[in-house]
C-alpha angles and dihedrals in degrees: 000000000000125000089352091302126119116224118211124190131179093278091056092044092051089051089057094054130099122016094010093066096035110112093004112156102183131033119184115187108172123166096354121149109219119200113238110299095001097108090055089047091053092045091054087059096052110132120236087235092069114122102169130036124180120185112172129167094358105109112240106215122199090263089055093046089051091049090051092047090051095046102034106154108243095223097044111144103172126038120177117182101166124165090000100134089247117172137181092278091054091050090049088059096044106037098068089051098051105127119242088239094065111121101166127039123177119186094156124152097022099128095188093061105102141172089285090063090041090056091051090047091049090056091053106039112147113245095239097044110139102169133035122176118194098155115145094023129114091255111130133195089279092057091045089052091052091052094046090050092053099034120123116244088251093068104106099156124051115165118186 
């Protein structure tokens, strides 16, 4: 551990595979440095049982976003992708794959996420979403309006 951050390489990721992840409901990966390609590798191993995924301060590259889009757990209820260097292209990959069970989505502190990404998100909001956090992004009042216009009646918290 260096500077309070855990570093994971492919050896560590392989050690996490198999039985360890099987049946896992919550995965919290905050402030972890992933060696090149290792986050995508871990994402490809996510179990379908996962209900809550927190990725904070571990940059999600396009390769990682594509891996998450491809392996999005069907029963996911909470997805936190905060300070991940997400941009509109990342959201274009992820938004259409958000599961209908998702109730809380946090994309806060991703400055390159703009109204373009907000429009794509608005077109793909899960029907039971109750909370959406876009604070610290490049989303303006126009993006917020697009989301409000498309939001399901369950959305009670929208932070922009």
